[in-house]
KOLGU-4560 file (N, C-alpha, C; in nm, 3 decimals, padded with zeros to 5 digits):
<recs>
<n_xx: 08.886 n_yy: 09.734 n_zz: 09.744 ca_xx: 08.948 ca_yy: 09.730 ca_zz: 09.874 c_xx: 09.088 c_yy: 09.672 c_zz: 09.866 mol: A seq: 1 type: MET>
<n_xx: 09.106 n_yy: 09.569 n_zz: 09.785 ca_xx: 09.238 ca_yy: 09.509 ca_zz: 09.770 c_xx: 09.336 c_yy: 09.608 c_zz: 09.710 mol: A seq: 2 type: ALA>
<n_xx: 09.288 n_yy: 09.689 n_zz: 09.616 ca_xx: 09.375 ca_yy: 09.787 ca_zz: 09.553 c_xx: 09.423 c_yy: 09.891 c_zz: 09.653 mol: A seq: 3 type: GLU>
<n_xx: 09.335 n_yy: 09.932 n_zz: 09.743 ca_xx: 09.372 ca_yy: 10.031 ca_zz: 09.844 c_xx: 09.477 c_yy: 09.975 c_zz: 09.940 mol: A seq: 4 type: GLU>
<n_xx: 09.460 n_yy: 09.851 n_zz: 09.979 ca_xx: 09.558 ca_yy: 09.788 ca_zz: 10.068 c_xx: 09.693 c_yy: 09.775 c_zz: 09.998 mol: A seq: 5 type: ALA>
<n_xx: 09.690 n_yy: 09.741 n_zz: 09.870 ca_xx: 09.814 ca_yy: 09.727 ca_zz: 09.794 c_xx: 09.884 c_yy: 09.861 c_zz: 09.781 mol: A seq: 6 type: ALA>
<n_xx: 09.809 n_yy: 09.966 n_zz: 09.753 ca_xx: 09.868 ca_yy: 10.099 ca_zz: 09.738 c_xx: 09.932 c_yy: 10.145 c_zz: 09.869 mol: A seq: 7 type: GLU>
<n_xx: 09.869 n_yy: 10.113 n_zz: 09.981 ca_xx: 09.925 ca_yy: 10.156 ca_zz: 10.109 c_xx: 10.060 c_yy: 10.089 c_zz: 10.134 mol: A seq: 8 type: SER>
<n_xx: 10.077 n_yy: 09.967 n_zz: 10.086 ca_xx: 10.205 ca_yy: 09.899 ca_zz: 10.101 c_xx: 10.312 c_yy: 09.964 c_zz: 10.014 mol: A seq: 9 type: ARG>
<n_xx: 10.272 n_yy: 10.014 n_zz: 09.898 ca_xx: 10.366 ca_yy: 10.085 ca_zz: 09.811 c_xx: 10.411 c_yy: 10.214 c_zz: 09.879 mol: A seq: 10 type: LEU>
<n_xx: 10.315 n_yy: 10.293 n_zz: 09.926 ca_xx: 10.348 ca_yy: 10.421 ca_zz: 09.988 c_xx: 10.424 c_yy: 10.403 c_zz: 10.118 mol: A seq: 11 type: TYR>
<n_xx: 10.400 n_yy: 10.291 n_zz: 10.185 ca_xx: 10.472 ca_yy: 10.262 ca_zz: 10.309 c_xx: 10.612 c_yy: 10.209 c_zz: 10.286 mol: A seq: 12 type: GLY>
<n_xx: 10.647 n_yy: 10.184 n_zz: 10.159 ca_xx: 10.781 ca_yy: 10.135 ca_zz: 10.128 c_xx: 10.800 c_yy: 09.987 c_zz: 10.154 mol: A seq: 13 type: GLY>
<n_xx: 10.691 n_yy: 09.915 n_zz: 10.168 ca_xx: 10.700 ca_yy: 09.772 ca_zz: 10.199 c_xx: 10.718 c_yy: 09.688 c_zz: 10.072 mol: A seq: 14 type: ILE>
<n_xx: 10.650 n_yy: 09.726 n_zz: 09.963 ca_xx: 10.654 ca_yy: 09.651 ca_zz: 09.838 c_xx: 10.684 c_yy: 09.743 c_zz: 09.721 mol: A seq: 15 type: HIS>
<n_xx: 10.729 n_yy: 09.683 n_zz: 09.611 ca_xx: 10.751 ca_yy: 09.755 ca_zz: 09.486 c_xx: 10.628 c_yy: 09.741 c_zz: 09.398 mol: A seq: 16 type: PHE>
<n_xx: 10.613 n_yy: 09.832 n_zz: 09.300 ca_xx: 10.496 ca_yy: 09.833 ca_zz: 09.211 c_xx: 10.477 c_yy: 09.698 c_zz: 09.143 mol: A seq: 17 type: ARG>
<n_xx: 10.583 n_yy: 09.638 n_zz: 09.091 ca_xx: 10.570 ca_yy: 09.511 ca_zz: 09.018 c_xx: 10.512 c_yy: 09.403 c_zz: 09.109 mol: A seq: 18 type: GLU>
<n_xx: 10.560 n_yy: 09.395 n_zz: 09.231 ca_xx: 10.509 ca_yy: 09.295 ca_zz: 09.324 c_xx: 10.363 c_yy: 09.317 c_zz: 09.359 mol: A seq: 19 type: GLY>
<n_xx: 10.325 n_yy: 09.442 n_zz: 09.370 ca_xx: 10.185 ca_yy: 09.475 ca_zz: 09.399 c_xx: 10.096 c_yy: 09.433 c_zz: 09.283 mol: A seq: 20 type: ILE>
<n_xx: 10.135 n_yy: 09.470 n_zz: 09.161 ca_xx: 10.054 ca_yy: 09.438 ca_zz: 09.043 c_xx: 10.041 c_yy: 09.287 c_zz: 09.024 mol: A seq: 21 type: ASP>
<n_xx: 10.151 n_yy: 09.216 n_zz: 09.038 ca_xx: 10.146 ca_yy: 09.071 ca_zz: 09.021 c_xx: 10.065 c_yy: 09.004 c_zz: 09.132 mol: A seq: 22 type: LEU>
<n_xx: 10.079 n_yy: 09.055 n_zz: 09.253 ca_xx: 10.003 ca_yy: 09.000 ca_zz: 09.365 c_xx: 09.853 c_yy: 09.021 c_zz: 09.350 mol: A seq: 23 type: GLY>
<n_xx: 09.813 n_yy: 09.138 n_zz: 09.303 ca_xx: 09.671 ca_yy: 09.163 ca_zz: 09.279 c_xx: 09.617 c_yy: 09.071 c_zz: 09.171 mol: A seq: 24 type: LEU>
<n_xx: 09.692 n_yy: 09.058 n_zz: 09.063 ca_xx: 09.649 ca_yy: 08.970 ca_zz: 08.953 c_xx: 09.634 c_yy: 08.827 c_zz: 09.002 mol: A seq: 25 type: GLU>
<n_xx: 09.732 n_yy: 08.779 n_zz: 09.075 ca_xx: 09.728 ca_yy: 08.643 ca_zz: 09.127 c_xx: 09.611 c_yy: 08.625 c_zz: 09.223 mol: A seq: 26 type: GLN>
<n_xx: 09.588 n_yy: 08.722 n_zz: 09.309 ca_xx: 09.478 ca_yy: 08.712 ca_zz: 09.405 c_xx: 09.342 c_yy: 08.706 c_zz: 09.339 mol: A seq: 27 type: GLY>
<n_xx: 09.324 n_yy: 08.788 n_zz: 09.235 ca_xx: 09.195 ca_yy: 08.786 ca_zz: 09.164 c_xx: 09.176 c_yy: 08.653 c_zz: 09.090 mol: A seq: 28 type: PHE>
<n_xx: 09.284 n_yy: 08.597 n_zz: 09.034 ca_xx: 09.274 ca_yy: 08.468 ca_zz: 08.966 c_xx: 09.239 c_yy: 08.357 c_zz: 09.064 mol: A seq: 29 type: GLN>
<n_xx: 09.299 n_yy: 08.359 n_zz: 09.181 ca_xx: 09.267 ca_yy: 08.259 ca_zz: 09.283 c_xx: 09.121 c_yy: 08.272 c_zz: 09.325 mol: A seq: 30 type: ILE>
<n_xx: 09.076 n_yy: 08.395 n_zz: 09.344 ca_xx: 08.936 ca_yy: 08.418 ca_zz: 09.380 c_xx: 08.840 c_yy: 08.364 c_zz: 09.277 mol: A seq: 31 type: GLY>
<n_xx: 08.869 n_yy: 08.387 n_zz: 09.149 ca_xx: 08.784 ca_yy: 08.335 ca_zz: 09.042 c_xx: 08.783 c_yy: 08.183 c_zz: 09.043 mol: A seq: 32 type: GLU>
<n_xx: 08.898 n_yy: 08.121 n_zz: 09.065 ca_xx: 08.904 ca_yy: 07.974 ca_zz: 09.069 c_xx: 08.822 c_yy: 07.918 c_zz: 09.184 mol: A seq: 33 type: ASN>
<n_xx: 08.831 n_yy: 07.980 n_zz: 09.300 ca_xx: 08.755 ca_yy: 07.935 ca_zz: 09.417 c_xx: 08.605 c_yy: 07.948 c_zz: 09.390 mol: A seq: 34 type: VAL>
<n_xx: 08.563 n_yy: 08.060 n_zz: 09.333 ca_xx: 08.421 ca_yy: 08.078 ca_zz: 09.301 c_xx: 08.377 c_yy: 07.972 c_zz: 09.201 mol: A seq: 35 type: ILE>
<n_xx: 08.457 n_yy: 07.944 n_zz: 09.100 ca_xx: 08.421 ca_yy: 07.842 ca_zz: 09.001 c_xx: 08.411 c_yy: 07.703 c_zz: 09.064 mol: A seq: 36 type: ASN>
<n_xx: 08.497 n_yy: 07.673 n_zz: 09.156 ca_xx: 08.494 ca_yy: 07.540 ca_zz: 09.223 c_xx: 08.365 c_yy: 07.524 c_zz: 09.302 mol: A seq: 37 type: ILE>
<n_xx: 08.329 n_yy: 07.626 n_zz: 09.379 ca_xx: 08.212 ca_yy: 07.615 ca_zz: 09.465 c_xx: 08.081 c_yy: 07.647 c_zz: 09.395 mol: A seq: 38 type: PHE>
<n_xx: 08.090 n_yy: 07.704 n_zz: 09.277 ca_xx: 07.970 ca_yy: 07.740 ca_zz: 09.201 c_xx: 07.915 c_yy: 07.620 c_zz: 09.124 mol: A seq: 39 type: ASP>
<n_xx: 07.996 n_yy: 07.519 n_zz: 09.104 ca_xx: 07.953 ca_yy: 07.400 ca_zz: 09.027 c_xx: 07.882 c_yy: 07.300 c_zz: 09.111 mol: A seq: 40 type: ASN>
</recs>
């Protein structure tokens, strides 16, 4: 779902590919950290 939202921003001319890729990577890393914090 996150990938689809990111792609729509690219096609809409709101963001560039590099920003989308870095934002997705950062978002997934944050999600993993949050899960690890609450999983312990």
